[in-house]
C-alpha positions in Angstrom: 5.7 132.6 33.1 8.8 131.4 32.0 8.6 129.2 29.0 12.0 128.6 28.4 14.4 129.5 25.2 12.0 130.7 22.5 12.0 128.9 18.9 13.7 131.8 17.1 16.1 132.3 13.9 19.8 131.6 14.9 22.7 132.4 12.1 24.9 129.5 12.0 26.8 127.2 9.7 24.4 125.0 7.7 25.0 121.8 5.7 21.8 123.0 3.6 22.8 125.0 0.4 21.4 128.5 0.5 18.7 128.9 -2.2 17.2 132.4 -3.0 13.5 132.8 -3.5 12.5 135.3 -6.2 9.0 136.1 -7.7 7.8 135.1 -11.2 5.0 136.3 -13.3 5.4 132.9 -15.6 2.1 130.6 -15.6 2.5 127.7 -13.7 0.7 125.0 -12.1 1.3 122.3 -9.4 -1.1 119.9 -10.9 0.0 119.5 -14.4 -1.8 115.8 -14.6 -5.1 116.9 -13.8 -6.4 117.9 -17.2 -5.6 114.4 -18.7 -8.0 112.8 -16.3 -10.8 115.2 -16.8 -10.1 114.9 -20.7 -10.5 111.4 -20.4 -14.0 111.8 -18.7 -14.9 114.5 -21.4 -13.9 112.3 -24.3 -15.3 109.0 -22.9 -18.7 109.1 -24.6 -20.5 109.4 -21.4 -20.9 113.4 -21.8 -24.1 113.8 -23.0 -25.6 111.2 -20.6 -24.0 113.1 -17.7 -25.3 116.6 -19.1 -28.9 115.0 -18.9 -28.4 114.6 -15.2 -27.7 118.1 -14.1 -29.8 121.2 -13.8 -30.1 123.6 -16.5 -28.4 127.2 -15.9 -30.2 129.6 -17.4 -28.1 132.7 -16.8 -26.5 134.1 -19.9 -23.4 135.0 -17.4 -23.4 131.4 -16.3 -20.5 129.0 -17.4 -23.2 125.9 -18.0 -24.0 123.3 -16.0 -21.3 121.0 -17.7 -18.6 122.9 -17.0 -19.5 123.8 -13.3 -19.7 120.0 -12.7 -16.3 119.4 -14.3 -15.0 122.2 -12.0 -16.3 120.3 -9.3 -14.8 116.8 -10.4 -11.4 118.5 -10.9 -11.5 119.6 -7.3 -12.3 116.3 -6.2 -9.5 115.0 -8.1 -7.3 117.3 -6.7 -8.3 116.2 -2.9 -10.1 119.5 -2.2 -11.9 119.3 1.3 -14.6 122.0 1.0 -16.1 124.3 -1.2 -13.9 127.4 -0.2 -11.0 125.1 -1.3 -12.4 125.6 -5.0 -11.1 129.5 -5.0 -7.6 128.2 -5.2 -8.3 127.4 -8.6 -8.7 131.2 -9.5 -4.5 131.0 -9.4 -4.0 127.9 -11.3 -3.1 128.9 -15.0 -3.4 125.4 -16.3 -7.1 124.9 -15.2 -8.0 128.4 -16.7 -6.2 127.1 -19.8 -8.3 124.0 -19.9 -11.5 125.9 -19.6 -10.5 128.4 -21.8 -11.9 131.3 -19.2 -12.0 132.0 -15.2 -12.9 129.3 -12.7 -16.1 129.7 -10.9 -16.1 131.0 -7.3 -17.1 128.8 -4.6 -20.5 130.5 -4.1 -21.3 129.9 -7.7 -20.7 126.2 -7.1 -22.9 126.1 -4.0 -25.7 127.9 -5.8 -25.1 125.2 -8.6 -25.5 122.5 -5.8 -28.3 124.0 -4.3 -30.2 123.6 -7.9 -30.3 120.0 -7.8 -33.7 118.6 -7.1 -34.7 114.8 -6.6 -35.4 114.2 -10.2 -31.8 115.3 -11.1 -30.4 113.2 -8.0 -32.1 110.2 -9.3 -30.7 110.6 -12.7 -27.0 110.9 -11.3 -27.5 107.8 -9.2 -28.4 105.9 -12.6 -25.5 107.5 -14.4 -23.3 106.2 -11.7 -24.6 102.7 -12.5 -24.1 102.9 -15.8 -20.7 104.7 -15.3 -19.4 101.6 -13.1 -20.5 99.4 -15.9 -18.9 101.1 -18.9 -15.6 101.4 -16.9 -15.8 97.6 -16.1 -16.4 97.0 -19.7 -13.4 99.2 -20.6 -11.2 97.2 -18.3 -12.2 93.9 -19.9 -11.2 95.1 -23.0 -7.9 96.5 -22.3 -6.6 94.7 -19.5 -4.4 91.5 -19.9 -6.3 88.3 -19.6 -4.9 87.4 -16.3 -6.6 90.7 -14.8 -9.9 90.7 -17.1 -12.8 91.0 -14.7 -14.4 87.6 -15.0 -17.3 88.1 -12.5 -18.7 91.2 -10.7 -20.0 91.3 -7.2 -22.1 94.4 -6.0 -21.6 95.0 -2.1 -24.0 97.2 -0.6 -23.8 98.9 3.0 -24.3 102.2 4.9 -22.3 104.7 7.0 -22.6 107.7 9.1 -21.3 111.1 8.4 -20.7 113.2 12.0 -21.7 116.8 11.4 -21.0 119.7 14.0 -23.8 122.0 12.5 -27.3 122.4 14.1 -28.8 123.8 10.7 -27.8 121.2 8.4 -30.8 119.8 6.7 -31.4 115.9 7.9 -29.1 115.5 10.9 -29.9 113.4 13.5 -28.7 111.0 16.4 -27.8 107.4 15.0 -27.6 104.3 17.2 -23.9 104.9 18.1 -25.3 108.6 19.6 -23.4 110.3 16.7 -25.2 113.8 15.5 -24.8 113.0 11.8 -25.9 112.4 8.3 -26.2 108.9 6.8 -25.4 107.4 3.5 -26.0 104.2 1.7 -23.6 103.0 -1.1 -22.9 100.3 -3.7 -19.2 99.4 -4.6 -18.7 96.7 -7.1 -15.5 94.5 -5.8 -13.2 96.6 -8.4 -14.1 99.5 -6.2 -16.6 101.4 -8.6 -19.5 103.3 -7.1 -22.8 102.1 -8.6 -24.9 104.2 -6.5 -25.0 106.6 -3.5 -27.8 107.8 -1.2 -27.5 110.4 1.4 -30.3 110.0 4.1 -31.1 111.5 7.4 -29.2 111.1 10.3 -30.4 107.8 12.3 -31.9 106.2 9.0 -32.2 102.2 9.4 -29.9 100.4 7.0 -31.9 98.8 4.3 -34.3 101.6 3.8 -34.1 102.8 0.1 -32.1 99.8 -0.7 -34.4 98.1 -3.4 -34.4 101.4 -5.2 -30.7 102.0 -5.2 -29.8 98.1 -6.1 -32.2 98.8 -9.2 -30.6 101.6 -10.3 -27.0 100.0 -9.7 -28.0 97.3 -12.3 -28.2 99.6 -15.2 -25.9 97.5 -17.4 -28.1 96.9 -20.2 -28.9 93.2 -19.5 -32.0 91.2 -18.8 -32.9 88.8 -16.2 -32.4 85.5 -18.4 -28.9 86.7 -19.5 -27.5 87.3 -16.0 -29.1 84.1 -14.9 -27.7 81.8 -17.5 -24.0 83.7 -17.2 -24.1 83.4 -13.4 -21.4 85.9 -12.9 -23.1 88.9 -11.5 -23.2 88.7 -7.6 -24.6 90.7 -4.4 -23.6 90.7 -1.0 -25.1 92.4 2.1 -25.5 92.3 5.8 -28.3 91.5 7.8 -29.8 94.8 7.0 -30.8 93.7 3.9 -32.2 90.4 4.7 -35.7 91.6 3.6 -38.4 90.7 1.0 -38.0 93.8 -1.0 -34.0 93.3 -1.3 -34.4 89.5 -2.0 -37.3 90.3 -4.7 -35.0 93.0 -6.4 -32.4 90.3 -6.5 -34.4 87.4 -8.2 -35.9 90.4 -10.3 -32.8 91.1 -11.9 -31.1 87.5 -11.8 -28.3 88.2 -9.7 -26.5 85.4 -7.3 -26.8 86.5 -3.8 -25.7 86.1 -0.2 -27.0 88.0 2.6 -26.2 87.8 6.3 -29.4 86.0 7.6 -31.4 88.0 10.0 -33.2 85.7 12.6 -36.1 88.3 12.9 -36.8 87.5 9.2 -35.9 84.0 8.6 -36.1 82.6 12.2 -33.1 80.5 11.1 -32.1 79.6 14.8 -35.7 77.9 15.1 -35.3 76.2 11.9 -31.8 74.9 12.7 -33.1 73.4 16.2 -35.7 71.4 14.2 -33.7 70.3 11.3 -31.3 67.3 11.6 -28.1 68.9 10.1 -25.4 67.3 8.4 -22.4 69.3 9.7 -19.0 69.3 7.5 -15.8 70.4 8.5 -14.0 73.4 7.1 -10.9 72.5 5.0 -8.0 74.6 5.4 -5.3 75.0 2.7 -1.8 73.8 3.2 -0.5 77.3 2.9 -3.2 78.5 5.7 -2.1 75.3 8.0 1.7 76.4 7.3 1.1 80.1 8.2 -0.6 79.1 11.3 2.3 76.8 12.4 4.6 79.7 11.8 3.2 82.0 13.9 2.3 79.5 16.6 -1.5 79.6 16.4 -4.2 77.3 16.3 -6.7 77.2 13.4 -10.4 77.5 14.6 -12.4 74.3 14.5 -15.2 75.4 12.0 -18.2 73.3 10.8 -20.8 74.2 8.0 -24.3 73.1 7.3 -27.4 73.9 5.4 -31.2 73.6 5.3 -33.9 75.4 3.3 -35.9 78.3 4.1 -39.4 79.3 2.5 -40.4 83.1 3.0 -43.9 83.5 4.1 -44.4 86.1 1.9 -43.5 83.8 -0.9 -45.8 81.0 0.3 -48.9 83.6 -0.7 -47.5 84.3 -3.9 -48.0 81.8 -7.2 -44.0 81.3 -7.7 -43.0 79.5 -4.3 -39.3 80.7 -3.7 -37.1 78.5 -1.5 -33.5 79.9 -0.4 -30.4 77.9 1.3 -29.4 79.0 4.6 -25.8 78.4 4.9 -24.9 78.0 8.7 -21.2 78.4 10.1 -20.1 77.3 13.5 -17.1 78.0 15.3 -15.9 76.3 18.5 -15.6 78.8 21.4 -12.7 77.7 23.3 -13.2 79.8 26.3 -16.8 78.8 26.5 -15.9 75.0 26.2 -13.4 74.9 28.9 -15.7 76.9 31.1 -18.7 74.4 30.6 -15.7 71.5 31.1 -14.6 73.3 34.5 -18.2 73.5 35.7 -18.6 69.7 34.8 -21.8 70.5 33.2 -22.9 68.1 30.4 -23.1 70.0 26.9 -26.5 70.1 25.5 -26.7 71.2 21.8 -30.6 71.9 21.9 -32.5 72.8 25.5 -36.1 71.9 25.9 -37.5 75.3 24.7 -35.6 74.8 21.0 -32.9 77.2 21.6 -29.2 76.4 21.6 -28.0 76.8 25.2 -24.9 75.3 27.0 -23.2 75.2 23.5 -19.7 76.0 22.9 -20.2 77.1 19.3 -20.6 80.6 17.9 -23.2 80.7 14.9 -23.3 82.5 11.6 -25.9 82.2 8.8 -26.1 83.2 5.2 -29.1 83.2 2.9 -28.4 82.5 -0.6 -29.6 81.8 -4.0 -26.3 79.9 -5.0 -26.7 76.8 -6.8 -25.2 74.3 -4.4 -23.2 71.2 -4.9 -23.1 69.2 -1.6 -20.1 66.9 -3.0 -17.5 69.3 -2.2 -15.1 67.5 -4.5 -17.4 68.2 -7.8 -17.3 71.8 -6.7 -14.1 72.9 -8.3 -14.6 71.4 -11.9 -13.8 73.7 -14.5 -16.6 76.0 -15.6 -16.4 74.8 -19.3 -17.2 71.0 -18.2 -20.4 72.1 -16.2 -23.5 74.0 -17.8 -23.5 76.0 -14.4 -20.9 76.2 -11.6 -22.2 74.8 -8.4 -20.8 76.0 -5.1 -19.6 73.9 -2.0 -20.7 75.4 1.4 -17.6 76.6 1.9 -17.0 78.4 -1.2 -20.4 80.2 -0.3 -19.2 81.2 3.1 -15.7 82.2 2.0 -17.3 84.5 -1.0 -19.5 86.3 1.5 -16.7 87.1 4.1 -15.2 88.9 1.4 -17.8 91.6 2.0 -15.8 93.4 4.2 -13.6 94.8 1.3 -16.4 97.5 0.5 -15.3 99.1 3.9 -11.8 99.9 2.2 -14.1 101.9 -0.4 -16.1 103.5 2.2 -12.8 105.0 4.0 -11.8 106.0 0.7 -14.8 107.7 0.2 -14.6 109.5 3.5 -10.9 110.2 3.6 -9.6 110.1 -0.1 -12.8 112.8 -1.1 -13.4 114.2 2.4 -17.2 113.0 2.4 -16.9 112.8 6.2 -18.5 116.0 6.1 -20.8 117.9 3.4 -20.5 121.9 3.0 -24.2 122.6 2.5 -27.3 123.0 4.5 -29.6 121.7 2.0 -29.9 118.0 1.9 -30.2 118.0 -1.9 -27.4 120.0 -2.4 -25.3 117.8 -0.2 -26.6 114.7 -1.9 -25.2 116.2 -5.4 -21.9 116.8 -3.6 -21.4 113.4 -2.7 -22.7 111.9 -5.9 -20.4 114.3 -7.8 -17.6 113.0 -5.7 -18.3 109.5 -6.5 -17.7 110.4 -10.4 -14.6 111.6 -9.3 -13.9 108.3 -7.4 -14.8 106.2 -10.4 -12.5 108.2 -12.6 -9.6 107.6 -10.3 -10.5 104.0 -9.5 -10.3 103.3 -13.2 -7.1 104.8 -13.6 -5.6 102.9 -10.7 -7.1 99.5 -12.2 -5.6 100.3 -15.8 -2.2 101.2 -14.7 -1.8 98.8 -12.0 -4.3 95.9 -11.8 -2.5 93.6 -9.6 -2.3 96.0 -6.6 -4.5 99.2 -7.7 -3.5 102.5 -5.7 -5.7 104.4 -3.8 -6.5 108.1 -4.4 -3.6 109.8 -2.1 -0.7 107.8 -4.0 -2.8 108.0 -7.3 -2.8 111.9 -7.0 0.7 111.8 -6.2 1.9 109.7 -9.3 -0.5 111.5 -11.7 -1.8 114.8 -10.6 0.8 116.7 -8.7 3.3 117.5 -11.0 4.6 121.0 -11.5 4.2 122.5 -15.1 4.6 125.6 -17.0 1.7 127.1 -19.6 3.3 128.2 -22.8 1.1 129.9 -25.5 2.4 129.9 -29.3 0.6 130.0 -32.5 -2.8 129.9 -31.0 -2.0 126.6 -29.2 -1.3 125.9 -25.6 1.6 123.9 -24.3 1.8 122.5 -21.0 5.6 121.8 -20.1 6.2 119.3 -17.0 9.1 117.3 -15.7 10.3 114.2 -17.7 9.1 111.8 -15.1 5.7 113.2 -15.2 5.5 113.2 -18.6 6.1 109.6 -18.8 3.3 108.8 -16.4 0.8 110.9 -18.4 1.8 109.5 -21.7 1.4 105.9 -20.4 -2.2 106.8 -19.3 -3.0 108.4 -22.5 -1.9 105.9 -24.7 -3.9 103.3 -22.2 -7.0 105.3 -22.9 -6.2 105.5 -26.6 -5.2 109.0 -27.2 -3.3 109.7 -30.2 0.4 110.9 -29.5 0.5 114.4 -30.5 3.4 115.9 -32.6 5.4 118.4 -30.2 7.6 121.4 -31.6 11.3 120.5 -31.0 11.7 123.9 -29.3 8.9 122.9 -26.6 10.7 119.6 -26.1 13.3 118.7 -23.3 15.1 116.6 -26.0 
């Protein structure tokens, strides 16, 4: 069969300058910035806490659990996609110089992951929670006032991880008909991971959520302290609208918004039975001008609230009552269809349900302190003992929950947790937890260096890790020579962290 002219080398005049390629035995690296980020973790004070989470390696030939875990973290920071990629470290002289010995083989790292037992995974999950709060406290100390985190919100969600193997422990079919594993994660609005659970494929969202939520709040604070400050929040979708999750939030003293599940709250029946006072959604001038510029019409939205007392709470001594904030949006197509049919619009039918109704409804369960007088909701915090929220503020806050999806996407594609490398569930769970430790480190770098618009992993690696360098040994010291641009970026990071500048002999300087 004739495929046409083949693609082949053809000598010709070229605008490109000819460069000769020659081999060298000099010790070079393509990721000169990697050591600085790993050193930051090693010198952060979290080292001993992290070591207690790891399984013990008793073999006299082993490098030890901590070094193996650091090698795993290095791989995630570098952007490795699987265990086999770790064999590439064998040719990286910077990594060898950093650890002072040869790098472990991918098979050794696989054995290390298979050593993890449920108690190690639990401790590592709790460590993630403490790490998230410690990094947040660090940012609060180091960032300028306008970028200091004033409050923290934890978002919980689950996602599927499609797999192709049949022997992977825990794989199963989910509701999307995907052959997968499932994970449940907690991210703060800053992007730090506070907890990671790997579960059987097809596991319902919300299973194991109370335990994960409690481990995420390892911030050393008591319930009364969180309640008085009112600056720790939780958001979740309707899968988390159940007794155990709500109780966990009350126990921890957080302010929460959770998408109302009709099967749990029966909010549609309650709404039909209540005489609701609907308030119009107030758009900002900037929103109005943007819509006019784009030639769009802003939707007609109204808000109302009523109160719900869970049945399980009625049986207990401390009776709990929560507000349900309802948002209704006019569906123009349905409205026009009803009008064309010349049908009288009835808001409530004989059976109590909404029928022939041109509105779409969405409800949120919350324990936010409400101020129904909207004009009072925006008082400066110093003028009120506790900030009170208008219905619109509650709904706007809850709608930001979708930002968690950005961090889930980062988890899957920035650290390749779309797939897991081992057959054993505990090993894959450990793999995911170590990836989240690396994620938290890079996220801290992103927020520290550019808080107004933090970068994601792909661009961070390009800016802080992927610099060529040359290893030089002299007088029992190791020097890493890198290009000036990379040197400036690395020094900015080291100074921001608090490393003391080191004096470099003139013969190793580019000056």
